[in-house]
C-alpha positions as CSV (number, residue, x, y, z in Angstrom):
1,M,-4.1,-7.0,-32.4
2,G,-2.8,-6.4,-29.1
3,N,-2.7,-10.1,-27.6
4,M,-3.4,-13.7,-28.5
5,S,-5.6,-14.1,-25.7
6,G,-9.6,-14.2,-26.9
7,P,-11.0,-17.1,-26.9
8,I,-12.0,-17.4,-30.6
9,K,-8.3,-16.5,-31.5
10,I,-7.4,-19.5,-29.4
11,K,-10.0,-21.6,-31.1
12,L,-8.8,-20.7,-34.5
13,L,-5.3,-21.2,-33.9
14,K,-5.7,-24.5,-32.3
15,D,-8.0,-25.2,-35.7
16,L,-4.8,-24.7,-37.4
17,L,-2.6,-26.7,-35.3
18,R,-5.0,-29.8,-36.4
19,T,-4.9,-29.0,-39.8
20,Y,-1.0,-28.8,-39.8
21,P,0.2,-31.1,-36.9
22,D,3.9,-31.2,-38.4
23,R,4.6,-27.2,-37.3
24,T,7.9,-27.6,-39.2
25,V,6.7,-28.1,-42.6
26,D,7.4,-25.2,-45.1
27,L,4.4,-23.1,-45.3
28,K,3.6,-19.7,-46.9
29,V,1.5,-18.0,-44.3
30,L,-0.1,-14.7,-44.8
31,D,-1.2,-12.7,-41.6
32,I,-3.4,-9.5,-42.1
33,G,-3.8,-6.5,-39.8
34,G,-1.2,-8.2,-37.2
35,T,1.6,-6.6,-35.2
36,R,4.6,-7.3,-33.8
37,S,3.2,-9.5,-31.1
38,T,1.3,-11.5,-33.7
39,S,4.5,-11.8,-35.6
40,T,6.6,-13.3,-32.8
41,F,3.4,-15.9,-31.8
42,M,3.1,-17.2,-35.6
43,K,6.8,-17.7,-35.7
44,D,6.6,-19.8,-32.6
45,L,3.7,-21.4,-33.9
46,F,5.0,-22.6,-37.5
47,P,9.0,-22.2,-37.0
48,G,9.8,-23.9,-40.6
49,S,7.0,-21.7,-42.3
50,D,7.5,-18.2,-44.6
51,L,5.6,-15.8,-42.7
52,Y,4.4,-12.7,-44.3
53,H,2.6,-9.6,-42.1
54,L,0.5,-7.1,-43.8
55,N,-0.2,-4.3,-41.8
56,I,-1.3,-0.3,-43.5
57,D,0.3,1.1,-40.2
58,P,4.2,0.9,-40.9
59,H,5.0,1.3,-37.0
60,S,2.8,-2.0,-36.1
61,L,5.5,-3.9,-38.3
62,N,8.8,-2.4,-37.0
63,E,11.7,-4.8,-36.8
64,V,9.3,-7.8,-38.8
65,A,10.9,-9.8,-40.9
66,N,8.6,-10.0,-44.3
67,A,6.6,-6.7,-43.4
68,I,4.4,-5.8,-46.1
69,I,2.8,-2.3,-45.9
70,A,-0.8,-2.2,-47.6
71,D,-4.3,-2.1,-47.3
72,G,-4.9,-5.7,-48.2
73,T,-7.1,-4.7,-51.5
74,R,-4.4,-5.8,-53.6
75,L,-1.9,-8.2,-52.2
76,P,1.2,-8.4,-53.5
77,F,1.4,-12.5,-54.3
78,R,0.6,-14.2,-57.4
79,D,-2.7,-16.3,-57.7
80,E,-2.8,-19.5,-55.5
81,C,0.5,-19.1,-53.8
82,L,-0.2,-19.2,-50.1
83,D,-0.9,-22.0,-47.9
84,M,-2.9,-20.3,-45.3
85,V,-4.1,-16.6,-44.4
86,T,-4.9,-15.5,-40.9
87,S,-6.4,-12.1,-39.9
88,F,-7.5,-11.1,-36.2
89,D,-9.4,-8.2,-35.3
90,T,-8.7,-6.4,-38.6
91,I,-11.9,-7.1,-40.8
92,E,-14.0,-4.7,-38.8
93,H,-11.7,-1.7,-39.4
94,L,-12.1,-1.8,-43.3
95,I,-14.1,0.4,-45.5
96,H,-14.5,-2.2,-48.4
97,P,-14.0,-5.8,-46.3
98,D,-15.1,-7.6,-49.6
99,S,-12.1,-6.5,-51.5
100,L,-9.7,-8.0,-48.7
101,V,-11.9,-11.3,-49.1
102,K,-11.5,-11.5,-52.7
103,E,-7.8,-11.2,-52.4
104,V,-7.7,-13.7,-50.1
105,F,-9.3,-16.2,-51.7
106,R,-7.3,-15.1,-55.2
107,V,-3.7,-15.6,-53.3
108,L,-4.8,-18.7,-51.3
109,K,-4.2,-22.1,-52.7
110,Q,-7.1,-24.3,-53.1
111,G,-8.4,-25.7,-50.1
112,G,-5.9,-24.0,-47.9
113,P,-7.5,-22.6,-44.8
114,V,-8.5,-18.9,-43.8
115,R,-8.7,-18.2,-40.4
116,I,-10.2,-14.6,-39.2
117,S,-11.7,-13.4,-36.3
118,H,-13.5,-9.7,-35.4
119,S,-13.9,-8.0,-32.3
120,Q,-16.8,-5.9,-33.0
121,S,-20.3,-6.6,-34.4
122,C,-20.4,-7.3,-38.1
123,R,-23.7,-5.3,-38.6
124,H,-21.5,-2.6,-40.9
125,L,-20.1,-5.5,-43.0
126,Q,-23.6,-6.6,-44.3
127,Q,-23.8,-4.4,-47.5
128,T,-23.0,-7.2,-50.0
129,R,-23.3,-10.8,-50.8
130,V,-20.0,-11.4,-50.1
131,S,-19.8,-9.6,-46.7
132,R,-22.9,-11.1,-45.5
133,R,-21.8,-14.6,-46.1
134,L,-18.5,-13.6,-44.5
135,C,-20.5,-12.2,-41.5
136,S,-22.7,-15.4,-41.4
137,I,-19.4,-17.3,-41.1
138,L,-17.7,-15.2,-38.4
139,V,-20.9,-15.1,-36.1
140,S,-21.3,-18.8,-36.4
141,S,-17.6,-19.3,-35.7
142,K,-18.7,-17.5,-31.9
């Protein structure tokens, strides 16, 4: 993800702050596809939380605590154990985005927020029902 300056990302993160106004609360948060800069930003945003960072590229997560090297199609968490999941500018790079979306909702506690942004058109995601639904959510968030 490079930096956190995009207007969609800022909107999504402000929304998270409204969801959790007490930033010191102990949350379990997964960021998918982030890098070292995302990790630093999320630590500042939610200092009392357990933050996990997933990326398929091990170099993106050098020196990041709780780094998970995986592709996101089989998240190494039990069902409904995470309070929040974020993913910025990642989903458009996946071959099977539906697998990731299904996994996110498997590990997320019921009612927990998911914030996903994308940097490119969703046209190539519109192959299955889940992808079409996700695409419509992403497009409507612009």
